[in-house]
All heavy atoms as TSV, in Angstrom:
chain	resi	resn	atom	element	x	y	z
A	1	MET	N	N	-40.293	15.796	-23.713
A	1	MET	CA	C	-39.215	16.734	-23.458
A	1	MET	C	C	-38.738	17.279	-24.800
A	1	MET	O	O	-38.602	16.547	-25.769
A	1	MET	CB	C	-38.079	16.045	-22.709
A	1	MET	CG	C	-36.958	16.979	-22.339
A	1	MET	SD	S	-35.649	16.209	-21.381
A	1	MET	CE	C	-36.381	16.246	-19.768
A	2	LYS	N	N	-38.479	18.577	-24.850
A	2	LYS	CA	C	-38.052	19.218	-26.090
A	2	LYS	C	C	-36.621	18.810	-26.449
A	2	LYS	O	O	-35.820	18.487	-25.573
A	2	LYS	CB	C	-38.101	20.734	-25.939
A	2	LYS	CG	C	-39.484	21.287	-25.796
A	2	LYS	CD	C	-39.413	22.784	-25.694
A	2	LYS	CE	C	-40.794	23.372	-25.600
A	2	LYS	NZ	N	-40.763	24.832	-25.492
A	3	ALA	N	N	-36.339	18.868	-27.757
A	3	ALA	CA	C	-34.995	18.512	-28.227
A	3	ALA	C	C	-33.952	19.484	-27.692
A	3	ALA	O	O	-32.818	19.097	-27.408
A	3	ALA	CB	C	-34.966	18.487	-29.742
A	4	LYS	N	N	-34.363	20.752	-27.542
A	4	LYS	CA	C	-33.438	21.768	-27.014
A	4	LYS	C	C	-32.991	21.406	-25.597
A	4	LYS	O	O	-31.816	21.513	-25.258
A	4	LYS	CB	C	-34.135	23.123	-27.024
A	4	LYS	CG	C	-33.330	24.241	-26.463
A	4	LYS	CD	C	-34.129	25.516	-26.434
A	4	LYS	CE	C	-33.427	26.566	-25.633
A	4	LYS	NZ	N	-34.248	27.762	-25.489
A	5	ASN	N	N	-33.937	20.946	-24.791
A	5	ASN	CA	C	-33.607	20.568	-23.418
A	5	ASN	C	C	-32.722	19.327	-23.386
A	5	ASN	O	O	-31.833	19.215	-22.543
A	5	ASN	CB	C	-34.884	20.329	-22.620
A	5	ASN	CG	C	-35.646	21.606	-22.393
A	5	ASN	OD1	O	-35.089	22.701	-22.479
A	5	ASN	ND2	N	-36.927	21.482	-22.131
A	6	MET	N	N	-32.963	18.401	-24.307
A	6	MET	CA	C	-32.142	17.194	-24.362
A	6	MET	C	C	-30.693	17.534	-24.718
A	6	MET	O	O	-29.764	16.972	-24.141
A	6	MET	CB	C	-32.710	16.208	-25.384
A	6	MET	CG	C	-33.986	15.541	-24.936
A	6	MET	SD	S	-33.757	14.549	-23.448
A	6	MET	CE	C	-32.698	13.284	-24.075
A	7	ARG	N	N	-30.512	18.455	-25.677
A	7	ARG	CA	C	-29.140	18.854	-26.041
A	7	ARG	C	C	-28.456	19.541	-24.866
A	7	ARG	O	O	-27.274	19.335	-24.621
A	7	ARG	CB	C	-29.172	19.757	-27.262
A	7	ARG	CG	C	-29.487	19.029	-28.545
A	7	ARG	CD	C	-29.236	19.921	-29.749
A	7	ARG	NE	N	-29.979	21.160	-29.720
A	7	ARG	CZ	C	-31.168	21.337	-30.308
A	7	ARG	NH1	N	-31.736	20.359	-30.961
A	7	ARG	NH2	N	-31.768	22.498	-30.235
A	8	PHE	N	N	-29.200	20.359	-24.126
A	8	PHE	CA	C	-28.639	21.040	-22.959
A	8	PHE	C	C	-28.211	20.025	-21.897
A	8	PHE	O	O	-27.114	20.123	-21.336
A	8	PHE	CB	C	-29.658	22.025	-22.383
A	8	PHE	CG	C	-29.186	22.725	-21.164
A	8	PHE	CD1	C	-28.227	23.724	-21.250
A	8	PHE	CD2	C	-29.674	22.375	-19.915
A	8	PHE	CE1	C	-27.778	24.367	-20.113
A	8	PHE	CE2	C	-29.229	23.007	-18.783
A	8	PHE	CZ	C	-28.277	24.004	-18.876
A	9	ILE	N	N	-29.063	19.049	-21.641
A	9	ILE	CA	C	-28.734	18.031	-20.644
A	9	ILE	C	C	-27.530	17.209	-21.107
A	9	ILE	O	O	-26.636	16.905	-20.319
A	9	ILE	CB	C	-29.956	17.137	-20.376
A	9	ILE	CG1	C	-31.026	17.939	-19.650
A	9	ILE	CG2	C	-29.581	15.887	-19.599
A	9	ILE	CD1	C	-32.354	17.240	-19.524
A	10	LEU	N	N	-27.486	16.880	-22.388
A	10	LEU	CA	C	-26.359	16.124	-22.929
A	10	LEU	C	C	-25.053	16.912	-22.808
A	10	LEU	O	O	-24.016	16.365	-22.434
A	10	LEU	CB	C	-26.634	15.756	-24.384
A	10	LEU	CG	C	-25.645	14.827	-25.046
A	10	LEU	CD1	C	-25.623	13.487	-24.330
A	10	LEU	CD2	C	-26.007	14.631	-26.495
A	11	MET	N	N	-25.129	18.219	-23.103
A	11	MET	CA	C	-23.930	19.057	-22.981
A	11	MET	C	C	-23.485	19.161	-21.516
A	11	MET	O	O	-22.284	19.115	-21.228
A	11	MET	CB	C	-24.188	20.455	-23.538
A	11	MET	CG	C	-22.923	21.274	-23.663
A	11	MET	SD	S	-23.125	22.782	-24.581
A	11	MET	CE	C	-24.206	23.706	-23.550
A	12	CYS	N	N	-24.433	19.251	-20.591
A	12	CYS	CA	C	-24.080	19.282	-19.168
A	12	CYS	C	C	-23.416	17.974	-18.737
A	12	CYS	O	O	-22.450	17.992	-17.966
A	12	CYS	CB	C	-25.318	19.543	-18.320
A	12	CYS	SG	S	-25.918	21.223	-18.392
A	13	MET	N	N	-23.906	16.857	-19.258
A	13	MET	CA	C	-23.301	15.567	-18.913
A	13	MET	C	C	-21.879	15.473	-19.454
A	13	MET	O	O	-20.982	14.972	-18.770
A	13	MET	CB	C	-24.159	14.428	-19.456
A	13	MET	CG	C	-25.459	14.274	-18.715
A	13	MET	SD	S	-26.610	13.100	-19.430
A	13	MET	CE	C	-25.636	11.647	-19.576
A	14	VAL	N	N	-21.661	15.978	-20.666
A	14	VAL	CA	C	-20.317	15.935	-21.251
A	14	VAL	C	C	-19.366	16.822	-20.448
A	14	VAL	O	O	-18.232	16.435	-20.160
A	14	VAL	CB	C	-20.370	16.354	-22.737
A	14	VAL	CG1	C	-18.983	16.584	-23.281
A	14	VAL	CG2	C	-21.088	15.298	-23.549
A	15	LEU	N	N	-19.835	18.003	-20.075
A	15	LEU	CA	C	-18.985	18.894	-19.280
A	15	LEU	C	C	-18.723	18.314	-17.886
A	15	LEU	O	O	-17.641	18.489	-17.329
A	15	LEU	CB	C	-19.608	20.282	-19.193
A	15	LEU	CG	C	-19.615	21.045	-20.509
A	15	LEU	CD1	C	-20.366	22.356	-20.357
A	15	LEU	CD2	C	-18.208	21.304	-21.005
A	16	PHE	N	N	-19.693	17.598	-17.337
A	16	PHE	CA	C	-19.484	16.930	-16.054
A	16	PHE	C	C	-18.418	15.837	-16.182
A	16	PHE	O	O	-17.577	15.663	-15.292
A	16	PHE	CB	C	-20.804	16.359	-15.544
A	16	PHE	CG	C	-20.724	15.804	-14.166
A	16	PHE	CD1	C	-20.525	16.644	-13.080
A	16	PHE	CD2	C	-20.838	14.451	-13.935
A	16	PHE	CE1	C	-20.438	16.142	-11.803
A	16	PHE	CE2	C	-20.761	13.933	-12.673
A	16	PHE	CZ	C	-20.560	14.773	-11.595
A	17	LEU	N	N	-18.434	15.130	-17.316
A	17	LEU	CA	C	-17.380	14.142	-17.562
A	17	LEU	C	C	-16.013	14.808	-17.641
A	17	LEU	O	O	-15.014	14.254	-17.175
A	17	LEU	CB	C	-17.652	13.379	-18.856
A	17	LEU	CG	C	-18.613	12.212	-18.767
A	17	LEU	CD1	C	-18.867	11.638	-20.152
A	17	LEU	CD2	C	-18.054	11.152	-17.865
A	18	ASN	N	N	-15.960	15.996	-18.240
A	18	ASN	CA	C	-14.695	16.734	-18.286
A	18	ASN	C	C	-14.187	17.032	-16.888
A	18	ASN	O	O	-12.990	16.894	-16.619
A	18	ASN	CB	C	-14.862	18.049	-19.048
A	18	ASN	CG	C	-14.677	17.883	-20.517
A	18	ASN	OD1	O	-14.039	16.957	-20.960
A	18	ASN	ND2	N	-15.237	18.783	-21.286
A	19	ILE	N	N	-15.076	17.442	-16.002
A	19	ILE	CA	C	-14.679	17.738	-14.620
A	19	ILE	C	C	-14.162	16.473	-13.944
A	19	ILE	O	O	-13.130	16.487	-13.265
A	19	ILE	CB	C	-15.864	18.346	-13.841
A	19	ILE	CG1	C	-16.189	19.721	-14.399
A	19	ILE	CG2	C	-15.561	18.405	-12.361
A	19	ILE	CD1	C	-17.480	20.301	-13.870
A	20	ILE	N	N	-14.859	15.363	-14.138
A	20	ILE	CA	C	-14.448	14.100	-13.510
A	20	ILE	C	C	-13.079	13.655	-14.025
A	20	ILE	O	O	-12.199	13.287	-13.244
A	20	ILE	CB	C	-15.507	13.014	-13.762
A	20	ILE	CG1	C	-16.766	13.326	-12.977
A	20	ILE	CG2	C	-14.968	11.639	-13.403
A	20	ILE	CD1	C	-17.925	12.427	-13.308
A	21	PHE	N	N	-12.879	13.726	-15.347
A	21	PHE	CA	C	-11.596	13.302	-15.907
A	21	PHE	C	C	-10.464	14.215	-15.454
A	21	PHE	O	O	-9.356	13.760	-15.204
A	21	PHE	CB	C	-11.662	13.260	-17.429
A	21	PHE	CG	C	-12.515	12.154	-17.974
A	21	PHE	CD1	C	-13.169	12.298	-19.178
A	21	PHE	CD2	C	-12.658	10.966	-17.284
A	21	PHE	CE1	C	-13.956	11.282	-19.686
A	21	PHE	CE2	C	-13.443	9.942	-17.782
A	21	PHE	CZ	C	-14.090	10.098	-18.991
A	22	THR	N	N	-10.734	15.501	-15.346
A	22	THR	CA	C	-9.701	16.427	-14.881
A	22	THR	C	C	-9.325	16.124	-13.438
A	22	THR	O	O	-8.138	16.094	-13.084
A	22	THR	CB	C	-10.189	17.877	-15.012
A	22	THR	OG1	O	-10.516	18.128	-16.372
A	22	THR	CG2	C	-9.125	18.849	-14.542
A	23	GLN	N	N	-10.336	15.883	-12.603
A	23	GLN	CA	C	-10.058	15.581	-11.194
A	23	GLN	C	C	-9.275	14.278	-11.065
A	23	GLN	O	O	-8.327	14.174	-10.282
A	23	GLN	CB	C	-11.369	15.502	-10.417
A	23	GLN	CG	C	-11.170	15.215	-8.953
A	23	GLN	CD	C	-10.352	16.282	-8.262
A	23	GLN	OE1	O	-10.496	17.454	-8.554
A	23	GLN	NE2	N	-9.474	15.875	-7.374
A	24	LYS	N	N	-9.650	13.271	-11.843
A	24	LYS	CA	C	-8.928	11.991	-11.785
A	24	LYS	C	C	-7.497	12.137	-12.304
A	24	LYS	O	O	-6.578	11.516	-11.778
A	24	LYS	CB	C	-9.679	10.933	-12.580
A	24	LYS	CG	C	-10.923	10.441	-11.881
A	24	LYS	CD	C	-11.352	9.127	-12.443
A	24	LYS	CE	C	-12.429	8.504	-11.615
A	24	LYS	NZ	N	-11.906	7.817	-10.450
A	25	MET	N	N	-7.309	12.985	-13.319
A	25	MET	CA	C	-5.968	13.211	-13.846
A	25	MET	C	C	-5.077	13.856	-12.782
A	25	MET	O	O	-3.936	13.419	-12.567
A	25	MET	CB	C	-6.030	14.109	-15.083
A	25	MET	CG	C	-4.681	14.352	-15.715
A	25	MET	SD	S	-4.771	15.487	-17.084
A	25	MET	CE	C	-5.190	17.000	-16.258
A	26	VAL	N	N	-5.592	14.853	-12.104
A	26	VAL	CA	C	-4.814	15.521	-11.054
A	26	VAL	C	C	-4.508	14.541	-9.924
A	26	VAL	O	O	-3.387	14.510	-9.394
A	26	VAL	CB	C	-5.580	16.761	-10.534
A	26	VAL	CG1	C	-4.944	17.319	-9.290
A	26	VAL	CG2	C	-5.666	17.807	-11.626
A	27	HIS	N	N	-5.489	13.731	-9.564
A	27	HIS	CA	C	-5.306	12.755	-8.499
A	27	HIS	C	C	-4.225	11.735	-8.869
A	27	HIS	O	O	-3.349	11.424	-8.051
A	27	HIS	CB	C	-6.638	12.053	-8.232
A	27	HIS	CG	C	-6.598	11.072	-7.133
A	27	HIS	ND1	N	-6.640	11.437	-5.811
A	27	HIS	CD2	C	-6.514	9.727	-7.158
A	27	HIS	CE1	C	-6.576	10.365	-5.065
A	27	HIS	NE2	N	-6.510	9.303	-5.851
A	28	GLN	N	N	-4.270	11.228	-10.094
A	28	GLN	CA	C	-3.277	10.246	-10.528
A	28	GLN	C	C	-1.887	10.875	-10.628
A	28	GLN	O	O	-0.888	10.233	-10.321
A	28	GLN	CB	C	-3.681	9.640	-11.871
A	28	GLN	CG	C	-4.933	8.809	-11.806
A	28	GLN	CD	C	-4.779	7.624	-10.884
A	28	GLN	OE1	O	-3.764	6.953	-10.891
A	28	GLN	NE2	N	-5.800	7.374	-10.086
A	29	TYR	N	N	-1.836	12.121	-11.050
A	29	TYR	CA	C	-0.545	12.809	-11.141
A	29	TYR	C	C	0.044	13.008	-9.747
A	29	TYR	O	O	1.254	12.852	-9.548
A	29	TYR	CB	C	-0.727	14.156	-11.845
A	29	TYR	CG	C	0.571	14.875	-12.080
A	29	TYR	CD1	C	1.408	14.520	-13.130
A	29	TYR	CD2	C	0.977	15.903	-11.245
A	29	TYR	CE1	C	2.603	15.159	-13.340
A	29	TYR	CE2	C	2.171	16.560	-11.450
A	29	TYR	CZ	C	2.979	16.186	-12.490
A	29	TYR	OH	O	4.166	16.823	-12.694
A	30	PHE	N	N	-0.810	13.332	-8.787
A	30	PHE	CA	C	-0.338	13.539	-7.418
A	30	PHE	C	C	0.290	12.272	-6.853
A	30	PHE	O	O	1.300	12.329	-6.144
A	30	PHE	CB	C	-1.504	14.002	-6.530
A	30	PHE	CG	C	-1.120	14.237	-5.108
A	30	PHE	CD1	C	-0.428	15.386	-4.741
A	30	PHE	CD2	C	-1.436	13.315	-4.128
A	30	PHE	CE1	C	-0.061	15.612	-3.428
A	30	PHE	CE2	C	-1.079	13.519	-2.821
A	30	PHE	CZ	C	-0.390	14.675	-2.462
A	31	TYR	N	N	-0.322	11.121	-7.150
A	31	TYR	CA	C	0.207	9.852	-6.651
A	31	TYR	C	C	1.206	9.215	-7.618
A	31	TYR	O	O	1.523	8.031	-7.493
A	31	TYR	CB	C	-0.934	8.883	-6.344
A	31	TYR	CG	C	-1.678	9.293	-5.097
A	31	TYR	CD1	C	-2.936	9.857	-5.179
A	31	TYR	CD2	C	-1.091	9.151	-3.849
A	31	TYR	CE1	C	-3.616	10.260	-4.037
A	31	TYR	CE2	C	-1.746	9.545	-2.694
A	31	TYR	CZ	C	-3.017	10.096	-2.810
A	31	TYR	OH	O	-3.658	10.495	-1.680
A	32	GLU	N	N	1.671	9.995	-8.566
A	32	GLU	CA	C	2.747	9.618	-9.491
A	32	GLU	C	C	2.403	8.403	-10.351
A	32	GLU	O	O	3.274	7.596	-10.686
A	32	GLU	CB	C	4.057	9.395	-8.740
A	32	GLU	CG	C	4.545	10.646	-8.055
A	32	GLU	CD	C	5.834	10.431	-7.298
A	32	GLU	OE1	O	6.332	9.300	-7.256
A	32	GLU	OE2	O	6.337	11.430	-6.745
A	33	ASN	N	N	1.151	8.261	-10.682
A	33	ASN	CA	C	0.729	7.244	-11.648
A	33	ASN	C	C	0.617	7.948	-13.002
A	33	ASN	O	O	-0.469	8.283	-13.468
A	33	ASN	CB	C	-0.617	6.630	-11.255
A	33	ASN	CG	C	-0.533	5.847	-9.980
A	33	ASN	OD1	O	0.520	5.286	-9.674
A	33	ASN	ND2	N	-1.603	5.799	-9.233
A	34	TYR	N	N	1.749	8.175	-13.613
A	34	TYR	CA	C	1.784	9.015	-14.805
A	34	TYR	C	C	1.062	8.386	-15.995
A	34	TYR	O	O	0.488	9.096	-16.810
A	34	TYR	CB	C	3.221	9.354	-15.163
A	34	TYR	CG	C	3.911	10.130	-14.074
A	34	TYR	CD1	C	5.010	9.618	-13.416
A	34	TYR	CD2	C	3.425	11.379	-13.690
A	34	TYR	CE1	C	5.628	10.334	-12.405
A	34	TYR	CE2	C	4.029	12.103	-12.676
A	34	TYR	CZ	C	5.133	11.561	-12.035
A	34	TYR	OH	O	5.727	12.266	-11.041
A	35	LYS	N	N	1.098	7.076	-16.071
A	35	LYS	CA	C	0.408	6.399	-17.172
A	35	LYS	C	C	-1.102	6.659	-17.094
A	35	LYS	O	O	-1.736	7.018	-18.094
A	35	LYS	CB	C	0.687	4.896	-17.120
A	35	LYS	CG	C	0.057	4.118	-18.228
A	35	LYS	CD	C	0.393	2.645	-18.084
A	35	LYS	CE	C	-0.368	1.817	-19.087
A	35	LYS	NZ	N	-0.140	0.390	-18.878
A	36	ASN	N	N	-1.671	6.511	-15.909
A	36	ASN	CA	C	-3.095	6.777	-15.739
A	36	ASN	C	C	-3.413	8.255	-15.925
A	36	ASN	O	O	-4.482	8.598	-16.437
A	36	ASN	CB	C	-3.564	6.306	-14.367
A	36	ASN	CG	C	-3.562	4.810	-14.246
A	36	ASN	OD1	O	-3.581	4.114	-15.261
A	36	ASN	ND2	N	-3.519	4.307	-13.043
A	37	ALA	N	N	-2.510	9.115	-15.501
A	37	ALA	CA	C	-2.723	10.562	-15.687
A	37	ALA	C	C	-2.806	10.901	-17.177
A	37	ALA	O	O	-3.646	11.709	-17.593
A	37	ALA	CB	C	-1.605	11.348	-15.023
A	38	LEU	N	N	-1.947	10.264	-17.975
A	38	LEU	CA	C	-1.985	10.512	-19.421
A	38	LEU	C	C	-3.264	9.962	-20.051
A	38	LEU	O	O	-3.817	10.560	-20.980
A	38	LEU	CB	C	-0.759	9.907	-20.092
A	38	LEU	CG	C	0.548	10.654	-19.839
A	38	LEU	CD1	C	1.709	9.869	-20.427
A	38	LEU	CD2	C	0.489	12.048	-20.417
A	39	ILE	N	N	-3.735	8.834	-19.540
A	39	ILE	CA	C	-4.996	8.263	-20.056
A	39	ILE	C	C	-6.154	9.213	-19.777
A	39	ILE	O	O	-6.972	9.507	-20.664
A	39	ILE	CB	C	-5.247	6.872	-19.442
A	39	ILE	CG1	C	-4.251	5.874	-20.005
A	39	ILE	CG2	C	-6.686	6.418	-19.701
A	39	ILE	CD1	C	-4.259	4.530	-19.319
A	40	TYR	N	N	-6.226	9.738	-18.561
A	40	TYR	CA	C	-7.316	10.669	-18.229
A	40	TYR	C	C	-7.171	11.982	-18.993
A	40	TYR	O	O	-8.166	12.601	-19.373
A	40	TYR	CB	C	-7.382	10.917	-16.730
A	40	TYR	CG	C	-7.961	9.741	-15.980
A	40	TYR	CD1	C	-7.239	9.080	-15.020
A	40	TYR	CD2	C	-9.238	9.289	-16.273
A	40	TYR	CE1	C	-7.762	7.998	-14.348
A	40	TYR	CE2	C	-9.779	8.204	-15.611
A	40	TYR	CZ	C	-9.037	7.568	-14.650
A	40	TYR	OH	O	-9.577	6.487	-13.998
A	41	CYS	N	N	-5.959	12.399	-19.240
A	41	CYS	CA	C	-5.740	13.607	-20.045
A	41	CYS	C	C	-6.250	13.391	-21.471
A	41	CYS	O	O	-6.910	14.257	-22.044
A	41	CYS	CB	C	-4.260	13.962	-20.052
A	41	CYS	SG	S	-3.885	15.429	-20.995
A	42	ALA	N	N	-5.960	12.225	-22.027
A	42	ALA	CA	C	-6.433	11.930	-23.386
A	42	ALA	C	C	-7.954	11.857	-23.434
A	42	ALA	O	O	-8.576	12.356	-24.382
A	42	ALA	CB	C	-5.822	10.619	-23.865
A	43	LEU	N	N	-8.552	11.254	-22.410
A	43	LEU	CA	C	-10.016	11.203	-22.366
A	43	LEU	C	C	-10.608	12.605	-22.290
A	43	LEU	O	O	-11.624	12.904	-22.926
A	43	LEU	CB	C	-10.479	10.375	-21.166
A	43	LEU	CG	C	-10.320	8.877	-21.290
A	43	LEU	CD1	C	-10.639	8.194	-19.970
A	43	LEU	CD2	C	-11.224	8.340	-22.383
A	44	ASN	N	N	-9.958	13.455	-21.526
A	44	ASN	CA	C	-10.423	14.836	-21.415
A	44	ASN	C	C	-10.310	15.550	-22.753
A	44	ASN	O	O	-11.205	16.316	-23.130
A	44	ASN	CB	C	-9.603	15.558	-20.357
A	44	ASN	CG	C	-10.393	16.633	-19.683
A	44	ASN	OD1	O	-11.571	16.792	-19.943
A	44	ASN	ND2	N	-9.744	17.360	-18.810
A	45	LEU	N	N	-9.245	15.294	-23.477
A	45	LEU	CA	C	-9.067	15.931	-24.782
A	45	LEU	C	C	-10.059	15.400	-25.811
A	45	LEU	O	O	-10.394	16.106	-26.759
A	45	LEU	CB	C	-7.634	15.729	-25.270
A	45	LEU	CG	C	-6.576	16.513	-24.512
A	45	LEU	CD1	C	-5.193	16.129	-25.007
A	45	LEU	CD2	C	-6.802	17.999	-24.652
A	46	VAL	N	N	-10.522	14.184	-25.637
A	46	VAL	CA	C	-11.501	13.613	-26.567
A	46	VAL	C	C	-12.905	14.133	-26.263
A	46	VAL	O	O	-13.674	14.437	-27.179
A	46	VAL	CB	C	-11.467	12.068	-26.487
A	46	VAL	CG1	C	-12.639	11.456	-27.205
A	46	VAL	CG2	C	-10.162	11.553	-27.051
A	47	VAL	N	N	-13.226	14.264	-24.991
A	47	VAL	CA	C	-14.589	14.632	-24.591
A	47	VAL	C	C	-14.854	16.128	-24.789
A	47	VAL	O	O	-15.971	16.511	-25.151
A	47	VAL	CB	C	-14.835	14.211	-23.124
A	47	VAL	CG1	C	-16.158	14.735	-22.619
A	47	VAL	CG2	C	-14.811	12.711	-23.015
A	48	PHE	N	N	-13.868	16.972	-24.621
A	48	PHE	CA	C	-14.098	18.414	-24.711
A	48	PHE	C	C	-14.590	18.859	-26.088
A	48	PHE	O	O	-15.539	19.652	-26.167
A	48	PHE	CB	C	-12.837	19.197	-24.327
A	48	PHE	CG	C	-13.053	20.672	-24.348
A	48	PHE	CD1	C	-13.765	21.291	-23.342
A	48	PHE	CD2	C	-12.569	21.445	-25.386
A	48	PHE	CE1	C	-13.985	22.654	-23.367
A	48	PHE	CE2	C	-12.779	22.802	-25.424
A	48	PHE	CZ	C	-13.487	23.406	-24.407
A	49	PRO	N	N	-14.022	18.374	-27.193
A	49	PRO	CA	C	-14.574	18.787	-28.496
A	49	PRO	C	C	-16.020	18.337	-28.700
A	49	PRO	O	O	-16.761	18.986	-29.441
A	49	PRO	CB	C	-13.648	18.114	-29.508
A	49	PRO	CG	C	-12.397	17.907	-28.781
A	49	PRO	CD	C	-12.786	17.647	-27.363
A	50	ALA	N	N	-16.428	17.265	-28.053
A	50	ALA	CA	C	-17.827	16.840	-28.148
A	50	ALA	C	C	-18.741	17.898	-27.544
A	50	ALA	O	O	-19.798	18.220	-28.115
A	50	ALA	CB	C	-18.020	15.503	-27.463
A	51	ALA	N	N	-18.336	18.460	-26.411
A	51	ALA	CA	C	-19.136	19.526	-25.798
A	51	ALA	C	C	-19.147	20.770	-26.686
A	51	ALA	O	O	-20.188	21.418	-26.841
A	51	ALA	CB	C	-18.575	19.876	-24.420
A	52	LEU	N	N	-18.023	21.074	-27.276
A	52	LEU	CA	C	-17.950	22.233	-28.175
A	52	LEU	C	C	-18.834	22.022	-29.403
A	52	LEU	O	O	-19.541	22.938	-29.836
A	52	LEU	CB	C	-16.500	22.466	-28.590
A	52	LEU	CG	C	-16.181	23.799	-29.231
A	52	LEU	CD1	C	-16.476	24.943	-28.292
A	52	LEU	CD2	C	-14.736	23.827	-29.667
A	53	PHE	N	N	-18.838	20.805	-29.942
A	53	PHE	CA	C	-19.689	20.483	-31.079
A	53	PHE	C	C	-21.165	20.625	-30.712
A	53	PHE	O	O	-21.961	21.193	-31.483
A	53	PHE	CB	C	-19.396	19.064	-31.571
A	53	PHE	CG	C	-20.335	18.598	-32.625
A	53	PHE	CD1	C	-20.224	19.062	-33.920
A	53	PHE	CD2	C	-21.353	17.704	-32.316
A	53	PHE	CE1	C	-21.103	18.631	-34.895
A	53	PHE	CE2	C	-22.231	17.280	-33.274
A	53	PHE	CZ	C	-22.110	17.746	-34.576
A	54	LEU	N	N	-21.544	20.109	-29.542
A	54	LEU	CA	C	-22.934	20.229	-29.103
A	54	LEU	C	C	-23.335	21.679	-28.916
A	54	LEU	O	O	-24.445	22.086	-29.287
A	54	LEU	CB	C	-23.145	19.463	-27.799
A	54	LEU	CG	C	-23.162	17.962	-27.910
A	54	LEU	CD1	C	-23.148	17.335	-26.529
A	54	LEU	CD2	C	-24.398	17.515	-28.665
A	55	TYR	N	N	-22.450	22.499	-28.381
A	55	TYR	CA	C	-22.750	23.917	-28.183
A	55	TYR	C	C	-22.954	24.618	-29.526
A	55	TYR	O	O	-23.925	25.354	-29.704
A	55	TYR	CB	C	-21.619	24.580	-27.396
A	55	TYR	CG	C	-21.791	26.065	-27.290
A	55	TYR	CD1	C	-22.752	26.609	-26.446
A	55	TYR	CD2	C	-20.998	26.941	-28.039
A	55	TYR	CE1	C	-22.929	27.969	-26.355
A	55	TYR	CE2	C	-21.164	28.298	-27.947
A	55	TYR	CZ	C	-22.128	28.807	-27.108
A	55	TYR	OH	O	-22.302	30.163	-27.036
A	56	LYS	N	N	-22.041	24.382	-30.460
A	56	LYS	CA	C	-22.167	25.038	-31.768
A	56	LYS	C	C	-23.414	24.557	-32.503
A	56	LYS	O	O	-24.071	25.336	-33.181
A	56	LYS	CB	C	-20.916	24.804	-32.600
A	56	LYS	CG	C	-19.743	25.599	-32.102
A	56	LYS	CD	C	-18.582	25.534	-33.041
A	56	LYS	CE	C	-17.492	26.464	-32.531
A	56	LYS	NZ	N	-16.422	26.601	-33.471
A	57	TYR	N	N	-23.749	23.281	-32.373
A	57	TYR	CA	C	-24.955	22.755	-32.997
A	57	TYR	C	C	-26.194	23.421	-32.404
A	57	TYR	O	O	-27.129	23.791	-33.129
A	57	TYR	CB	C	-25.010	21.245	-32.807
A	57	TYR	CG	C	-26.195	20.595	-33.453
A	57	TYR	CD1	C	-26.215	20.361	-34.823
A	57	TYR	CD2	C	-27.291	20.196	-32.695
A	57	TYR	CE1	C	-27.292	19.757	-35.416
A	57	TYR	CE2	C	-28.378	19.596	-33.281
A	57	TYR	CZ	C	-28.370	19.373	-34.647
A	57	TYR	OH	O	-29.453	18.775	-35.226
A	58	ASP	N	N	-26.196	23.602	-31.091
A	58	ASP	CA	C	-27.334	24.232	-30.417
A	58	ASP	C	C	-27.479	25.689	-30.837
A	58	ASP	O	O	-28.591	26.171	-31.062
A	58	ASP	CB	C	-27.157	24.113	-28.910
A	58	ASP	CG	C	-28.460	24.299	-28.164
A	58	ASP	OD1	O	-29.515	23.970	-28.741
A	58	ASP	OD2	O	-28.414	24.746	-27.014
A	59	VAL	N	N	-26.352	26.409	-30.943
A	59	VAL	CA	C	-26.400	27.815	-31.363
A	59	VAL	C	C	-26.918	27.917	-32.799
A	59	VAL	O	O	-27.734	28.792	-33.116
A	59	VAL	CB	C	-25.002	28.464	-31.230
A	59	VAL	CG1	C	-24.945	29.804	-31.946
A	59	VAL	CG2	C	-24.636	28.618	-29.770
A	60	LYS	N	N	-26.468	27.001	-33.657
A	60	LYS	CA	C	-26.920	27.008	-35.055
A	60	LYS	C	C	-28.421	26.748	-35.136
A	60	LYS	O	O	-29.128	27.389	-35.908
A	60	LYS	CB	C	-26.169	25.954	-35.854
A	60	LYS	CG	C	-26.439	26.028	-37.348
A	60	LYS	CD	C	-25.758	24.910	-38.099
A	60	LYS	CE	C	-24.276	25.152	-38.141
A	60	LYS	NZ	N	-23.556	24.133	-38.938
A	61	LYS	N	N	-28.918	25.840	-34.314
A	61	LYS	CA	C	-30.359	25.544	-34.291
A	61	LYS	C	C	-31.156	26.745	-33.810
A	61	LYS	O	O	-32.223	27.037	-34.326
A	61	LYS	CB	C	-30.635	24.352	-33.368
A	61	LYS	CG	C	-30.325	23.040	-33.973
A	61	LYS	CD	C	-31.409	22.676	-34.965
A	61	LYS	CE	C	-31.244	21.241	-35.379
A	61	LYS	NZ	N	-32.301	20.820	-36.277
A	62	LEU	N	N	-30.627	27.464	-32.796
A	62	LEU	CA	C	-31.333	28.643	-32.288
A	62	LEU	C	C	-31.370	29.747	-33.325
A	62	LEU	O	O	-32.374	30.446	-33.465
A	62	LEU	CB	C	-30.674	29.140	-31.001
A	62	LEU	CG	C	-30.936	28.303	-29.761
A	62	LEU	CD1	C	-30.159	28.850	-28.573
A	62	LEU	CD2	C	-32.419	28.283	-29.437
A	63	LYS	N	N	-30.280	29.949	-34.061
A	63	LYS	CA	C	-30.271	30.981	-35.103
A	63	LYS	C	C	-31.226	30.606	-36.230
A	63	LYS	O	O	-31.854	31.471	-36.816
A	63	LYS	CB	C	-28.861	31.173	-35.648
A	63	LYS	CG	C	-27.971	31.941	-34.727
A	63	LYS	CD	C	-26.613	32.185	-35.360
A	63	LYS	CE	C	-25.744	32.987	-34.408
A	63	LYS	NZ	N	-24.407	33.208	-34.979
A	64	GLY	N	N	-31.350	29.335	-36.516
A	64	GLY	CA	C	-32.267	28.885	-37.557
A	64	GLY	C	C	-33.716	29.033	-37.146
A	64	GLY	O	O	-34.588	29.232	-37.983
A	65	ALA	N	N	-33.972	28.939	-35.832
A	65	ALA	CA	C	-35.345	29.061	-35.333
A	65	ALA	C	C	-35.838	30.496	-35.347
A	65	ALA	O	O	-37.026	30.747	-35.430
A	65	ALA	CB	C	-35.432	28.493	-33.923
A	66	ASP	N	N	-34.922	31.471	-35.275
A	66	ASP	CA	C	-35.326	32.900	-35.245
A	66	ASP	C	C	-35.719	33.417	-36.591
A	66	ASP	O	O	-35.488	33.027	-37.613
A	66	ASP	CB	C	-34.194	33.756	-34.696
A	66	ASP	CG	C	-33.974	33.519	-33.207
A	66	ASP	OD1	O	-34.922	33.022	-32.565
A	66	ASP	OD2	O	-32.886	33.831	-32.721
């Protein structure tokens, strides 16, 4: 499998984690578990820059390949 495809799959997994953490945060907020809602919010804030880093790294690699 090419490295480009691996980075794409990794970025999709990170973005999927963002969706899961967001859904869990909303769910915990609805049931007034504010402590857990804040934990999921923090996890979401930690994971999102990882996806942004992977995207920028992939774009830089593509520009270098051209």
